[in-house]
C-alpha positions in Angstrom: 32.1 -57.9 -56.3 32.4 -54.3 -56.3 31.7 -52.2 -53.0 28.1 -51.3 -52.8 28.5 -47.5 -53.0 30.6 -48.1 -56.1 27.8 -50.3 -57.8 25.3 -47.6 -56.7 27.3 -45.0 -58.7 27.1 -46.8 -62.0 23.0 -46.7 -61.6 22.0 -43.8 -63.8 20.2 -41.1 -61.5 17.1 -41.4 -63.3 16.4 -45.2 -63.3 14.9 -45.6 -59.9 12.7 -42.6 -60.2 11.2 -43.7 -63.3 10.7 -47.2 -61.9 9.0 -46.0 -59.0 6.8 -43.6 -61.1 5.9 -46.7 -63.6 5.1 -48.9 -60.7 2.9 -46.4 -59.0 1.1 -45.9 -62.6 0.8 -49.8 -63.1 -0.7 -50.3 -59.6 -3.4 -47.6 -60.3 -4.2 -49.2 -63.5 -4.5 -52.8 -62.0 -6.6 -51.2 -59.2 -8.7 -49.4 -61.6 -9.7 -52.8 -63.5 -10.4 -54.4 -60.5 -13.4 -51.9 -59.7 -15.2 -53.4 -62.5 -15.9 -57.2 -62.6 -16.4 -57.1 -66.2 -12.6 -55.9 -66.6 -10.8 -58.5 -64.1 -10.3 -60.5 -66.9 -8.4 -57.9 -68.6 -5.3 -58.5 -65.9 -4.4 -61.8 -66.9 -4.3 -61.0 -70.5 -2.2 -58.0 -69.9 0.4 -60.3 -67.9 0.2 -63.2 -70.2 -0.2 -62.1 -73.6 3.3 -60.3 -73.7 4.8 -63.5 -71.8 3.3 -65.7 -74.5 4.6 -64.0 -77.2 8.1 -63.5 -75.6 8.1 -67.3 -75.1 7.3 -68.4 -78.5 10.1 -65.6 -79.9 12.8 -67.1 -77.5 11.8 -70.8 -78.4 12.2 -70.3 -81.9 15.9 -68.4 -81.1 16.9 -71.4 -78.8 15.9 -73.9 -81.7 17.5 -72.1 -84.5 20.2 -70.0 -83.1 23.9 -71.0 -82.4 24.5 -71.1 -78.7 28.0 -69.9 -77.6 30.0 -72.5 -75.8 33.7 -73.3 -75.1 33.8 -75.3 -78.4 31.4 -73.1 -80.4 32.8 -69.8 -81.1 35.3 -69.8 -78.3 36.6 -66.6 -78.7 33.2 -65.0 -78.1 32.8 -67.5 -74.9 35.7 -66.4 -73.4 34.9 -62.6 -73.7 31.4 -63.5 -72.0 33.0 -65.6 -69.4 35.5 -62.8 -68.4 32.9 -60.4 -68.3 30.7 -62.6 -66.3 33.4 -62.8 -63.7 34.1 -59.2 -63.2 30.4 -58.8 -62.9 29.6 -61.4 -60.1 27.9 -64.1 -62.3 27.8 -67.6 -61.1 27.6 -69.0 -64.4 27.9 -67.5 -68.0 23.9 -67.1 -69.0 22.9 -68.7 -72.1 24.4 -67.0 -75.0 23.0 -67.6 -78.7 24.0 -65.8 -82.3 21.4 -65.5 -84.7 21.1 -64.3 -88.2 19.8 -60.5 -88.5 19.6 -59.6 -92.5 22.3 -56.9 -91.6 20.6 -55.7 -88.6 23.2 -54.6 -85.6 21.7 -55.3 -82.2 21.6 -57.8 -78.9 19.2 -58.0 -76.3 18.9 -60.0 -73.0 15.8 -61.8 -72.0 14.7 -64.8 -69.7 13.3 -68.0 -70.8 11.2 -69.8 -68.1 13.7 -68.7 -65.4 17.0 -68.7 -67.5 18.7 -65.8 -68.4 19.8 -65.3 -71.8 21.7 -63.3 -74.4 21.1 -63.0 -78.0 23.7 -61.7 -80.3 23.0 -60.7 -84.0 25.4 -62.3 -86.1 26.5 -59.3 -88.0 27.3 -57.7 -84.8 29.6 -60.3 -84.0 31.8 -60.0 -87.1 33.5 -57.1 -85.6 35.7 -59.9 -84.2 37.2 -60.5 -87.8 38.4 -56.6 -87.7 40.0 -56.6 -84.2 36.7 -55.7 -82.4 36.9 -57.8 -79.4 36.8 -54.9 -76.9 33.9 -53.3 -78.6 31.9 -56.8 -78.4 32.8 -57.3 -75.0 31.3 -53.7 -74.1 28.0 -54.8 -76.1 27.7 -58.1 -74.2 28.6 -56.7 -70.7 25.7 -54.2 -71.5 23.2 -57.2 -72.1 24.7 -58.7 -68.9 24.0 -55.5 -66.9 20.6 -55.8 -67.8 20.4 -59.4 -66.2 22.5 -58.1 -63.4 20.2 -55.2 -62.5 17.1 -57.3 -62.8 15.7 -55.3 -65.4 13.6 -58.3 -67.0 12.0 -59.2 -63.8 11.0 -55.5 -62.9 9.5 -55.2 -66.6 6.9 -57.8 -65.5 5.6 -55.7 -62.6 4.9 -52.6 -64.6 3.3 -54.0 -68.0 0.8 -51.2 -67.9 3.5 -48.5 -67.8 5.4 -50.2 -70.5 2.2 -50.0 -72.8 1.3 -46.4 -71.8 3.6 -43.8 -74.0 6.4 -42.1 -72.0 6.3 -43.5 -68.8 7.3 -47.0 -69.8 9.9 -45.6 -72.5 11.4 -43.1 -70.1 12.3 -46.1 -67.4 13.7 -47.9 -70.5 15.9 -45.1 -71.5 17.5 -44.6 -68.1 18.2 -48.5 -67.8 20.1 -48.1 -71.0 22.2 -45.6 -69.6 22.6 -47.8 -66.6 23.7 -50.7 -68.5 26.2 -48.5 -70.9 28.0 -47.0 -67.7 28.4 -50.7 -66.1 29.6 -52.1 -69.5 32.1 -49.2 -69.8 33.1 -49.9 -66.0 33.8 -53.6 -66.3 35.5 -53.2 -69.4 37.4 -50.4 -68.1 37.7 -49.2 -71.9 35.5 -45.9 -72.6 37.1 -45.7 -76.0 36.0 -49.1 -77.1 32.7 -48.5 -75.3 32.0 -45.4 -77.6 33.2 -47.2 -80.4 30.6 -49.8 -79.7 27.7 -47.5 -79.9 29.0 -46.1 -82.9 29.0 -49.2 -84.6 25.3 -49.5 -83.8 24.7 -46.3 -85.5 26.7 -46.7 -88.6 28.0 -50.2 -88.9 30.8 -52.5 -88.4 33.1 -51.1 -90.6 32.5 -47.3 -91.4 32.8 -46.5 -87.5 36.3 -46.4 -87.4 36.0 -43.4 -90.0 33.5 -41.4 -87.9 34.2 -38.2 -86.4 32.7 -38.7 -83.0 32.8 -35.1 -82.1 31.1 -33.8 -85.2 28.5 -36.8 -85.2 27.7 -35.6 -81.4 27.7 -32.0 -82.2 25.5 -32.8 -85.3 22.9 -34.1 -82.9 23.0 -31.5 -80.6 21.9 -29.0 -82.9 18.8 -31.1 -83.7 15.5 -29.7 -82.1 11.9 -29.3 -82.4 8.6 -31.2 -81.2 9.2 -34.3 -83.5 12.8 -34.7 -82.5 11.8 -34.7 -78.9 8.7 -36.8 -79.4 10.8 -39.5 -81.4 13.2 -39.7 -78.7 10.3 -40.0 -75.6 8.6 -42.7 -77.7 11.6 -44.5 -77.8 13.0 -47.4 -75.4 16.6 -46.3 -76.1 18.2 -42.6 -75.8 19.6 -41.5 -79.1 23.2 -43.0 -79.7 25.0 -39.7 -79.7 23.3 -39.2 -76.3 24.8 -42.5 -74.9 28.0 -41.8 -76.5 28.0 -38.2 -74.8 27.0 -39.9 -71.5 29.9 -42.3 -71.6 32.4 -39.2 -72.1 30.9 -37.7 -69.0 30.9 -40.8 -67.0 34.6 -41.4 -67.8 35.6 -37.7 -67.3 36.4 -37.1 -71.2 36.6 -33.5 -71.7 34.3 -32.3 -74.5 32.6 -29.0 -75.4 29.3 -30.5 -76.9 26.3 -29.9 -74.9 22.9 -31.6 -75.1 20.6 -28.9 -73.7 17.5 -30.8 -71.8 14.1 -29.7 -72.7 11.3 -28.8 -70.2 8.6 -31.1 -71.6 9.3 -33.9 -68.7 6.3 -32.7 -66.8 4.1 -33.6 -69.8 4.6 -37.3 -69.0 3.0 -37.2 -65.6 0.3 -34.8 -66.8 -0.8 -37.2 -69.6 -0.8 -40.0 -67.0 -3.3 -38.1 -64.9 -5.4 -37.2 -67.8 -5.5 -40.8 -68.8 -6.5 -41.8 -65.7 -9.3 -39.3 -65.0 -10.0 -38.8 -68.8 -13.0 -41.0 -68.9 -14.9 -38.3 -66.4 -14.3 -35.3 -68.5 -14.2 -36.7 -72.0 -18.1 -35.8 -72.9 -17.4 -32.2 -71.5 -14.3 -32.1 -73.3 -15.5 -33.1 -76.5 -18.4 -30.9 -76.7 -16.4 -27.9 -76.0 -13.9 -28.5 -78.7 -16.8 -29.0 -81.3 -18.0 -25.9 -80.2 -15.0 -24.0 -80.4 -14.4 -25.7 -83.8 -17.6 -24.3 -85.1 -17.3 -20.8 -83.7 -14.1 -20.7 -85.2 -15.1 -21.7 -88.7 -18.0 -19.0 -88.3 -16.4 -16.2 -87.0 -13.5 -16.5 -89.7 -11.4 -14.3 -87.7 -7.5 -14.1 -87.9 -5.4 -16.7 -85.9 -1.8 -16.8 -84.3 -1.1 -19.6 -86.8 -1.7 -17.3 -89.7 0.8 -14.9 -88.1 3.3 -17.3 -87.8 2.8 -19.1 -91.1 3.1 -15.7 -92.7 6.3 -14.9 -91.2 7.9 -18.2 -91.8 6.8 -17.4 -95.8 8.5 -13.9 -95.8 4.8 -12.3 -96.5 5.4 -8.9 -95.1 2.0 -7.7 -96.6 0.2 -10.8 -94.7 2.0 -10.1 -91.6 1.2 -6.2 -91.5 -2.5 -7.1 -92.4 -2.6 -9.8 -89.4 -1.0 -7.4 -86.9 -3.5 -4.6 -88.0 -6.2 -7.1 -87.5 -5.1 -7.5 -83.8 -3.1 -10.9 -83.9 -0.8 -11.5 -80.8 2.8 -10.6 -82.3 4.3 -12.8 -79.4 2.1 -16.0 -80.5 4.0 -18.9 -80.3 3.7 -22.5 -82.5 4.0 -25.8 -80.9 7.8 -25.6 -80.6 7.7 -22.1 -78.8 8.7 -20.1 -81.8 7.6 -16.5 -82.5 7.0 -14.8 -85.7 9.9 -12.5 -84.5 12.2 -15.8 -84.7 11.0 -16.8 -88.2 11.9 -13.2 -89.2 15.5 -13.7 -87.6 16.0 -17.2 -89.3 15.0 -15.9 -92.7 16.9 -12.3 -91.9 13.5 -10.5 -93.0 14.0 -7.0 -91.6 10.8 -5.4 -92.6 9.1 -8.3 -91.2 11.0 -7.8 -88.0 10.4 -4.2 -87.9 6.7 -4.6 -88.3 6.5 -7.0 -85.2 8.7 -4.9 -83.0 6.5 -2.1 -83.9 3.5 -4.2 -83.1 5.0 -4.8 -79.4 6.9 -7.9 -80.2 9.0 -9.4 -77.0 12.8 -9.2 -78.2 13.9 -11.3 -75.4 11.3 -14.1 -75.5 12.9 -17.6 -75.6 11.3 -20.7 -76.8 11.1 -23.8 -74.4 13.1 -26.3 -76.1 16.8 -24.8 -76.4 16.1 -21.3 -74.7 16.6 -19.7 -78.1 15.4 -15.9 -78.4 15.2 -14.2 -81.6 18.8 -13.0 -81.4 20.1 -16.2 -81.0 18.0 -17.4 -83.8 19.7 -14.6 -85.9 23.2 -15.3 -84.7 22.9 -19.1 -85.3 21.6 -18.1 -89.1 23.9 -15.5 -89.8 21.3 -13.2 -90.3 23.4 -10.2 -89.4 20.8 -7.3 -90.6 18.4 -8.8 -88.1 21.2 -8.9 -85.5 21.8 -5.4 -86.2 17.9 -4.5 -86.0 17.4 -6.3 -82.6 20.1 -4.8 -80.9 19.3 -1.3 -82.1 15.8 -2.1 -80.8 17.0 -3.0 -77.3 17.5 -6.8 -77.3 19.7 -7.7 -74.5 23.2 -8.7 -75.6 23.9 -10.2 -72.3 20.8 -12.2 -72.0 21.9 -15.7 -70.6 20.3 -19.1 -70.8 19.6 -21.4 -67.8 23.5 -22.7 -68.5 24.8 -19.1 -68.6 25.3 -19.1 -72.3 25.0 -15.6 -74.0 24.6 -14.4 -77.6 28.4 -13.3 -77.5 29.7 -16.8 -76.9 27.4 -18.0 -79.9 28.8 -15.5 -82.3 32.4 -16.3 -81.0 31.9 -20.0 -81.3 30.5 -19.7 -84.7 33.6 -17.3 -85.6 31.1 -14.4 -86.7 33.6 -11.4 -86.6 30.8 -8.8 -87.7 28.2 -10.5 -85.2 30.9 -10.2 -82.6 31.4 -6.4 -83.4 28.0 -5.5 -83.3 27.2 -7.4 -79.7 30.3 -5.5 -78.3 29.1 -2.1 -79.9 25.8 -3.1 -78.2 27.4 -3.3 -74.9 27.8 -6.9 -74.7 30.1 -8.0 -71.7 32.9 -10.2 -73.1 33.8 -11.3 -69.4 30.5 -13.1 -68.9 30.9 -16.8 -67.9 28.4 -19.7 -68.6 28.2 -22.4 -65.8 31.4 -24.0 -66.6 33.2 -20.9 -66.1 34.3 -20.2 -69.9 33.9 -17.0 -71.6 33.2 -15.8 -75.1 37.2 -15.5 -75.6 37.5 -19.3 -74.4 35.1 -20.6 -76.8 36.8 -18.4 -79.8 40.3 -19.6 -78.7 39.0 -23.4 -78.3 37.6 -23.3 -81.9 40.5 -21.4 -83.5 39.4 -17.9 -84.1 42.1 -16.1 -82.6 40.8 -12.7 -84.5 37.6 -12.7 -82.4 39.6 -13.7 -79.1 41.8 -10.7 -79.7 38.6 -8.6 -80.5 37.0 -9.6 -77.2 40.0 -8.9 -75.3 40.0 -5.3 -76.6 36.3 -4.9 -75.8 34.3 -2.2 -77.0 37.5 -0.2 -78.3 37.3 -2.3 -81.3 
C-alpha cells in the first residue's frame, strides 16, 4: 500500500468536486420524484433498468469471452497479477478478452458483486510487437476504476449520469485519476502516453506519431462545437490525457491547452432543469412574441453583420453599420465582426468597423483572442498594421500572460514582430511561466527574430 498522502495526490483535483455536485443533483431529483406519488415508480426504473441492461451485457461477455488465467494467455495474466500486487488488490479481478471488430478499448465493470475487466482483442495484439508496458498501463487504468470504487459510486448518481454535462464531467475527472494511477503504478510515463496514443491511431501507427505535433494540433482546436463535444463526452480528448500525463510526470512541454470559461454553464443548466417546469409557459410565450416581433419588424440584426463580415461583403457591412447594428456584436463563440475581418485580412471592412466604434481589444471567451491575435495567427499583416495604427494594445496579455509579441515570435513572423515593436510592444513582458517572446523565438529556432527582440525598437 502506498502512503495516504501519496495516494491522494494521484486523485485528480476535480473528481471529488464533481462527484459531490453529481450526488447533490441526484438527491434533488430523487426528492423531486418523491413529491408526486405517480412518479415514485420512476425511481426503481431509473435504478433497475441500467443495472438490468448491464447485467445482460456482462453475462454475454462471460459466456463468450476468453477469461485470462495462468494457463490462458499467461503473459497477460502475469501483467495483471503484477499490477494488482502493486495496487493492493487481494485477488486478481476476472479479466476477459473479447473480439471487437477492430475497436481498441477496455473497460471495468461489476457483475453481481464481482469485479471484472474486459480487454478488446485488438488491444491485446500489441503484445506481438513488444507492447507489454503499454498493455500494463491500460490494464492498470481499468484496475484503478475498481480501486477508486467508481463503479459503485455511479449507482448513487444515476440521474446525474443521464443528465448532460454533470455526469460526463465526473466521468472525465475519473479518467484523469485512473491515468495518473496507472502511470504511477507502471512507473513508465512514456509507455502511458504510448498507450493513450494507441487508442487514438492504432496498435501499429502509434510508433510513427509525432506526439508534440499531435498535441499542438489538438490545442489549436476551438469553438462551441469543439467545446460541446468534449463536455458531452465521458472521456477527455486523448491529447489532453497525454498532456496531463506529461504534466503529472514533470515532462517539459511548450504545449498549452487553454481552458474555456463555460464551466458555470453546467450549474446554470442544472438549476434551469430543476426549476424549468415553473417558468416554461412564460418563457415559451415570450419566445413566440420575440420571434413574431422580429419577423414583423424586419430590422437588421447582429447576425447579419457577423455573416456579412465573414463573407467579406463590404457594402453589406457598411449598410448594416449605417442602420445602427452594434459593431461589437458577437456570435455564439464570442467572435466579433472585426475578428472575422482580421482572419480574412479585410482591411476595408476592418476600417469601417473601427470607424463605427468597434472595440480593438475585445477578447472572445474561449481562448481570449482579440482581433490583433487573430490577425497574427492568420498572418494578416495588413490588418495587423491597421489595428496597431488605430490603437490596438500591442502588450495586451491574456489570463496566462501571453502577449501578441509572443504569438508573432512563436510563429516565426518577422514582419509582424517588426510591426509590433514599432508600435511599442515590450519584448521583456513575461507570461505566467516566466518566458519572454525571445524565449519562444529561440525555442522554435527563429534566431533572427530573437536578435530583433534583443535590439527592441532599434530595428
